[in-house]
LUMTIZA-375782 format. One record per residue: residue number from 1; residue in one letter; x, y, z of N, C-alpha, C in turn. Coordinates in Angstrom, 3 decimals. Example, Ala and Ser with C-alpha at 12.3 -4.5 7.8 and 13.67 -1.06 7.14 Angstrom:
% residues 2
<pt seq="1" type="a" n_X="13.190" n_Y="-5.690" n_Z="7.800" ca_X="12.300" ca_Y="-4.500" ca_Z="7.800" c_X="13.200" c_Y="-3.300" c_Z="7.800"/>
<pt seq="2" type="s" n_X="12.850" n_Y="-2.250" n_Z="7.080" ca_X="13.670" ca_Y="-1.060" ca_Z="7.140" c_X="12.900" c_Y="0.030" c_Z="7.870"/>
% end
This chain:
% residues 74
<pt seq="1" type="m" n_X="-15.322" n_Y="-2.520" n_Z="-1.965" ca_X="-13.912" ca_Y="-2.816" ca_Z="-1.793" c_X="-13.620" c_Y="-3.304" c_Z="-0.390"/>
<pt seq="2" type="g" n_X="-14.294" n_Y="-2.847" n_Z="0.614" ca_X="-13.944" ca_Y="-3.194" ca_Z="1.978" c_X="-13.276" c_Y="-2.026" c_Z="2.668"/>
<pt seq="3" type="d" n_X="-12.788" n_Y="-2.267" n_Z="3.873" ca_X="-12.155" ca_Y="-1.211" ca_Z="4.659" c_X="-10.666" c_Y="-1.124" c_Z="4.341"/>
<pt seq="4" type="v" n_X="-10.196" n_Y="0.102" n_Z="4.170" ca_X="-8.780" ca_Y="0.352" ca_Z="3.916" c_X="-8.293" c_Y="1.363" c_Z="4.942"/>
<pt seq="5" type="g" n_X="-7.256" n_Y="0.993" n_Z="5.688" ca_X="-6.657" ca_Y="1.889" ca_Z="6.668" c_X="-5.234" c_Y="2.219" c_Z="6.277"/>
<pt seq="6" type="f" n_X="-4.659" n_Y="3.186" n_Z="6.958" ca_X="-3.300" ca_Y="3.624" ca_Z="6.677" c_X="-2.531" c_Y="3.752" c_Z="7.988"/>
<pt seq="7" type="t" n_X="-1.326" n_Y="3.212" n_Z="8.032" ca_X="-0.486" ca_Y="3.399" ca_Z="9.207" c_X="0.031" c_Y="4.837" c_Z="9.219"/>
<pt seq="8" type="d" n_X="0.462" n_Y="5.290" n_Z="10.383" ca_X="1.083" ca_Y="6.615" ca_Z="10.462" c_X="2.315" c_Y="6.665" c_Z="9.575"/>
<pt seq="9" type="h" n_X="3.069" n_Y="5.578" n_Z="9.552" ca_X="4.262" ca_Y="5.521" ca_Z="8.703" c_X="3.885" c_Y="5.714" c_Z="7.231"/>
<pt seq="10" type="a" n_X="2.833" n_Y="5.031" n_Z="6.785" ca_X="2.400" ca_Y="5.170" ca_Z="5.392" c_X="2.007" c_Y="6.613" c_Z="5.091"/>
<pt seq="11" type="l" n_X="1.273" n_Y="7.238" n_Z="5.980" ca_X="0.859" ca_Y="8.628" ca_Z="5.758" c_X="2.058" c_Y="9.568" c_Z="5.706"/>
<pt seq="12" type="d" n_X="3.048" n_Y="9.332" n_Z="6.556" ca_X="4.268" ca_Y="10.148" ca_Z="6.533" c_X="5.011" c_Y="9.984" c_Z="5.212"/>
<pt seq="13" type="e" n_X="5.166" n_Y="8.737" n_Z="4.775" ca_X="5.876" ca_Y="8.466" ca_Z="3.523" c_X="5.105" c_Y="9.013" c_Z="2.317"/>
<pt seq="14" type="m" n_X="3.800" n_Y="8.924" n_Z="2.364" ca_X="2.989" ca_Y="9.474" ca_Z="1.278" c_X="3.172" c_Y="10.978" c_Z="1.187"/>
<pt seq="15" type="a" n_X="3.205" n_Y="11.649" n_Z="2.324" ca_X="3.388" ca_Y="13.106" ca_Z="2.339" c_X="4.737" c_Y="13.492" c_Z="1.734"/>
<pt seq="16" type="k" n_X="5.767" n_Y="12.719" n_Z="2.029" ca_X="7.104" ca_Y="12.996" ca_Z="1.491" c_X="7.131" c_Y="12.922" c_Z="-0.029"/>
<pt seq="17" type="d" n_X="6.311" n_Y="12.012" n_Z="-0.595" ca_X="6.305" ca_Y="11.814" ca_Z="-2.044" c_X="5.089" c_Y="12.453" c_Z="-2.715"/>
<pt seq="18" type="d" n_X="4.388" n_Y="13.322" n_Z="-1.992" ca_X="3.235" ca_Y="14.035" ca_Z="-2.530" c_X="2.175" c_Y="13.077" c_Z="-3.070"/>
<pt seq="19" type="l" n_X="1.868" n_Y="12.045" n_Z="-2.295" ca_X="0.835" ca_Y="11.072" ca_Z="-2.644" c_X="-0.372" c_Y="11.271" c_Z="-1.743"/>
<pt seq="20" type="e" n_X="-1.542" n_Y="10.986" n_Z="-2.269" ca_X="-2.797" ca_Y="11.088" ca_Z="-1.524" c_X="-3.360" c_Y="9.694" c_Z="-1.283"/>
<pt seq="21" type="t" n_X="-4.286" n_Y="9.594" n_Z="-0.358" ca_X="-4.925" ca_Y="8.305" ca_Z="-0.110" c_X="-5.650" c_Y="7.814" c_Z="-1.365"/>
<pt seq="22" type="t" n_X="-6.191" n_Y="8.722" n_Z="-2.159" ca_X="-6.861" ca_Y="8.311" ca_Z="-3.397" c_X="-5.887" c_Y="7.663" c_Z="-4.372"/>
<pt seq="23" type="d" n_X="-4.626" n_Y="8.092" n_Z="-4.364" ca_X="-3.609" ca_Y="7.438" ca_Z="-5.203" c_X="-3.466" c_Y="5.975" c_Z="-4.809"/>
<pt seq="24" type="c" n_X="-3.458" n_Y="5.721" n_Z="-3.515" ca_X="-3.317" ca_Y="4.351" ca_Z="-3.020" c_X="-4.548" c_Y="3.515" c_Z="-3.343"/>
<pt seq="25" type="l" n_X="-5.724" n_Y="4.099" n_Z="-3.212" ca_X="-6.944" ca_Y="3.376" ca_Z="-3.544" c_X="-6.978" c_Y="3.022" c_Z="-5.031"/>
<pt seq="26" type="n" n_X="-6.550" n_Y="3.953" n_Z="-5.877" ca_X="-6.488" ca_Y="3.664" ca_Z="-7.307" c_X="-5.481" c_Y="2.560" c_Z="-7.602"/>
<pt seq="27" type="l" n_X="-4.393" n_Y="2.547" n_Z="-6.865" ca_X="-3.381" ca_Y="1.509" ca_Z="-7.053" c_X="-3.945" c_Y="0.136" c_Z="-6.668"/>
<pt seq="28" type="l" n_X="-4.772" n_Y="0.087" n_Z="-5.642" ca_X="-5.400" ca_Y="-1.174" ca_Z="-5.256" c_X="-6.315" c_Y="-1.694" c_Z="-6.366"/>
<pt seq="29" type="r" n_X="-6.912" n_Y="-0.799" n_Z="-7.107" ca_X="-7.809" ca_Y="-1.196" ca_Z="-8.190" c_X="-7.054" c_Y="-1.603" c_Z="-9.452"/>
<pt seq="30" type="a" n_X="-5.925" n_Y="-0.951" n_Z="-9.727" ca_X="-5.277" ca_Y="-1.138" ca_Z="-11.037" c_X="-3.849" c_Y="-1.661" c_Z="-10.974"/>
<pt seq="31" type="g" n_X="-3.286" n_Y="-1.801" n_Z="-9.777" ca_X="-1.891" ca_Y="-2.221" ca_Z="-9.656" c_X="-1.709" c_Y="-3.728" c_Z="-9.756"/>
<pt seq="32" type="v" n_X="-0.457" n_Y="-4.101" n_Z="-9.857" ca_X="-0.073" ca_Y="-5.512" ca_Z="-9.905" c_X="0.270" c_Y="-5.964" c_Z="-8.490"/>
<pt seq="33" type="f" n_X="-0.387" n_Y="-7.035" n_Z="-8.029" ca_X="-0.115" ca_Y="-7.605" ca_Z="-6.712" c_X="0.996" c_Y="-8.632" c_Z="-6.854"/>
<pt seq="34" type="n" n_X="2.065" n_Y="-8.444" n_Z="-6.111" ca_X="3.181" ca_Y="-9.374" ca_Z="-6.127" c_X="2.989" c_Y="-10.446" c_Z="-5.054"/>
<pt seq="35" type="p" n_X="3.707" n_Y="-11.560" n_Z="-5.159" ca_X="3.591" ca_Y="-12.606" ca_Z="-4.134" c_X="3.901" c_Y="-12.037" c_Z="-2.741"/>
<pt seq="36" type="p" n_X="3.318" n_Y="-12.631" n_Z="-1.717" ca_X="3.508" ca_Y="-12.103" ca_Z="-0.363" c_X="4.938" c_Y="-12.263" c_Z="0.145"/>
<pt seq="37" type="e" n_X="5.287" n_Y="-11.347" n_Z="1.040" ca_X="6.569" ca_Y="-11.391" ca_Z="1.741" c_X="6.256" c_Y="-11.484" c_Z="3.231"/>
<pt seq="38" type="w" n_X="6.964" n_Y="-12.343" n_Z="3.948" ca_X="6.770" ca_Y="-12.467" ca_Z="5.393" c_X="7.628" c_Y="-11.421" c_Z="6.082"/>
<pt seq="39" type="e" n_X="6.987" n_Y="-10.514" n_Z="6.815" ca_X="7.723" ca_Y="-9.450" ca_Z="7.492" c_X="6.991" c_Y="-9.050" c_Z="8.766"/>
<pt seq="40" type="n" n_X="7.720" n_Y="-8.934" n_Z="9.850" ca_X="7.160" ca_Y="-8.514" ca_Z="11.139" c_X="5.951" c_Y="-9.360" c_Z="11.553"/>
<pt seq="41" type="g" n_X="6.040" n_Y="-10.656" n_Z="11.307" ca_X="5.003" ca_Y="-11.569" ca_Z="11.766" c_X="3.730" c_Y="-11.603" c_Z="10.941"/>
<pt seq="42" type="e" n_X="3.765" n_Y="-11.053" n_Z="9.731" ca_X="2.580" ca_Y="-11.069" ca_Z="8.877" c_X="2.996" c_Y="-11.081" c_Z="7.414"/>
<pt seq="43" type="y" n_X="2.090" n_Y="-11.540" n_Z="6.574" ca_X="2.328" ca_Y="-11.468" ca_Z="5.134" c_X="2.008" c_Y="-10.068" c_Z="4.653"/>
<pt seq="44" type="r" n_X="2.911" n_Y="-9.523" n_Z="3.860" ca_X="2.709" ca_Y="-8.207" ca_Z="3.263" c_X="2.811" c_Y="-8.344" c_Z="1.758"/>
<pt seq="45" type="y" n_X="1.999" n_Y="-7.576" n_Z="1.081" ca_X="1.924" ca_Y="-7.647" ca_Z="-0.368" c_X="2.341" c_Y="-6.317" c_Z="-0.975"/>
<pt seq="46" type="r" n_X="3.216" n_Y="-6.386" n_Z="-1.951" ca_X="3.641" ca_Y="-5.200" ca_Z="-2.689" c_X="2.706" c_Y="-5.054" c_Z="-3.880"/>
<pt seq="47" type="v" n_X="2.090" n_Y="-3.887" n_Z="-3.985" ca_X="1.187" ca_Y="-3.577" ca_Z="-5.090" c_X="1.811" c_Y="-2.399" c_Z="-5.823"/>
<pt seq="48" type="e" n_X="2.008" n_Y="-2.546" n_Z="-7.142" ca_X="2.743" ca_Y="-1.500" ca_Z="-7.828" c_X="2.284" c_Y="-1.261" c_Z="-9.252"/>
<pt seq="49" type="t" n_X="2.641" n_Y="-0.083" n_Z="-9.714" ca_X="2.549" ca_Y="0.301" ca_Z="-11.115" c_X="3.938" c_Y="0.789" c_Z="-11.497"/>
<pt seq="50" type="a" n_X="4.080" n_Y="1.307" n_Z="-12.678" ca_X="5.382" ca_Y="1.820" ca_Z="-13.113" c_X="5.798" c_Y="3.053" c_Z="-12.312"/>
<pt seq="51" type="r" n_X="4.834" n_Y="3.745" n_Z="-11.707" ca_X="5.140" ca_Y="5.014" ca_Z="-11.036" c_X="5.108" c_Y="5.001" c_Z="-9.521"/>
<pt seq="52" type="m" n_X="4.383" n_Y="4.071" n_Z="-8.929" ca_X="4.323" ca_Y="4.064" ca_Z="-7.466" c_X="4.129" c_Y="2.658" c_Z="-6.936"/>
<pt seq="53" type="c" n_X="4.340" n_Y="2.522" n_Z="-5.622" ca_X="4.251" ca_Y="1.224" ca_Z="-4.974" c_X="3.711" c_Y="1.415" c_Z="-3.563"/>
<pt seq="54" type="i" n_X="2.901" n_Y="0.446" n_Z="-3.130" ca_X="2.450" ca_Y="0.412" ca_Z="-1.741" c_X="2.678" c_Y="-0.987" c_Z="-1.205"/>
<pt seq="55" type="m" n_X="2.804" n_Y="-1.080" n_Z="0.100" ca_X="2.911" ca_Y="-2.363" ca_Z="0.781" c_X="1.679" c_Y="-2.460" c_Z="1.672"/>
<pt seq="56" type="i" n_X="0.919" n_Y="-3.566" n_Z="1.525" ca_X="-0.307" ca_Y="-3.738" ca_Z="2.300" c_X="-0.251" c_Y="-5.011" c_Z="3.128"/>
<pt seq="57" type="a" n_X="-1.078" n_Y="-5.051" n_Z="4.144" ca_X="-1.274" ca_Y="-6.261" ca_Z="4.955" c_X="-2.777" c_Y="-6.412" c_Z="5.168"/>
<pt seq="58" type="f" n_X="-3.272" n_Y="-7.626" n_Z="5.035" ca_X="-4.684" ca_Y="-7.888" ca_Z="5.266" c_X="-4.917" c_Y="-8.066" c_Z="6.758"/>
<pt seq="59" type="e" n_X="-5.920" n_Y="-7.358" n_Z="7.278" ca_X="-6.288" ca_Y="-7.488" ca_Z="8.684" c_X="-7.416" c_Y="-8.491" c_Z="8.863"/>
<pt seq="60" type="s" n_X="-8.218" n_Y="-8.660" n_Z="7.827" ca_X="-9.317" ca_Y="-9.632" ca_Z="7.831" c_X="-9.709" c_Y="-9.873" c_Z="6.378"/>
<pt seq="61" type="r" n_X="-10.786" n_Y="-10.596" n_Z="6.170" ca_X="-11.243" ca_Y="-10.867" ca_Z="4.802" c_X="-11.751" c_Y="-9.610" c_Z="4.114"/>
<pt seq="62" type="t" n_X="-12.126" n_Y="-8.613" n_Z="4.879" ca_X="-12.710" ca_Y="-7.403" ca_Z="4.298" c_X="-11.968" c_Y="-6.123" c_Z="4.664"/>
<pt seq="63" type="a" n_X="-10.801" n_Y="-6.240" n_Z="5.280" ca_X="-10.057" ca_Y="-5.049" ca_Z="5.694" c_X="-8.572" c_Y="-5.231" c_Z="5.439"/>
<pt seq="64" type="l" n_X="-7.959" n_Y="-4.160" n_Z="4.965" ca_X="-6.508" ca_Y="-4.161" ca_Z="4.776" c_X="-5.961" c_Y="-2.835" c_Z="5.254"/>
<pt seq="65" type="i" n_X="-4.645" n_Y="-2.827" n_Z="5.458" ca_X="-3.975" ca_Y="-1.607" ca_Z="5.886" c_X="-2.788" c_Y="-1.355" c_Z="4.973"/>
<pt seq="66" type="v" n_X="-2.635" n_Y="-0.100" n_Z="4.584" ca_X="-1.473" ca_Y="0.298" ca_Z="3.804" c_X="-0.355" c_Y="0.554" c_Z="4.807"/>
<pt seq="67" type="v" n_X="0.718" n_Y="-0.225" n_Z="4.697" ca_X="1.825" ca_Y="-0.157" ca_Z="5.646" c_X="2.801" c_Y="0.952" c_Z="5.265"/>
<pt seq="68" type="t" n_X="3.088" n_Y="1.083" n_Z="3.967" ca_X="3.961" ca_Y="2.140" ca_Z="3.475" c_X="3.657" c_Y="2.371" c_Z="2.007"/>
<pt seq="69" type="a" n_X="4.124" n_Y="3.491" n_Z="1.497" ca_X="3.894" ca_Y="3.849" ca_Z="0.099" c_X="5.030" c_Y="4.737" c_Z="-0.379"/>
<pt seq="70" type="w" n_X="5.332" n_Y="4.648" n_Z="-1.670" ca_X="6.366" ca_Y="5.520" ca_Z="-2.227" c_X="6.176" c_Y="5.670" c_Z="-3.723"/>
<pt seq="71" type="r" n_X="6.715" n_Y="6.765" n_Z="-4.236" ca_X="6.717" ca_Y="7.044" ca_Z="-5.667" c_X="8.039" c_Y="6.540" c_Z="-6.232"/>
<pt seq="72" type="k" n_X="7.984" n_Y="5.891" n_Z="-7.371" ca_X="9.196" ca_Y="5.356" ca_Z="-8.009" c_X="9.826" c_Y="6.408" c_Z="-8.923"/>
<pt seq="73" type="n" n_X="11.103" n_Y="6.215" n_Z="-9.209" ca_X="11.821" ca_Y="7.019" ca_Z="-10.219" c_X="11.689" c_Y="8.522" c_Z="-10.017"/>
<pt seq="74" type="q" n_X="12.028" n_Y="8.971" n_Z="-8.841" ca_X="11.953" ca_Y="10.412" ca_Z="-8.595" c_X="13.220" c_Y="11.089" c_Z="-9.023"/>
% end
């Protein structure tokens, strides 16, 4: 898969919604990637399922960072 990192903000938001890093990794494997959004000087991609969503940014061809994450329909 490559390298996956998490921002402090993403980890804080994940804790609030009782999400683990493994939840995010599974979402990368099975979620729907939406078209990119330009934000804070970089393209960010929303990856989602019916239950949760993450926002990622690619740092290189083999590395990405999870910028934020949340659980839907709480």
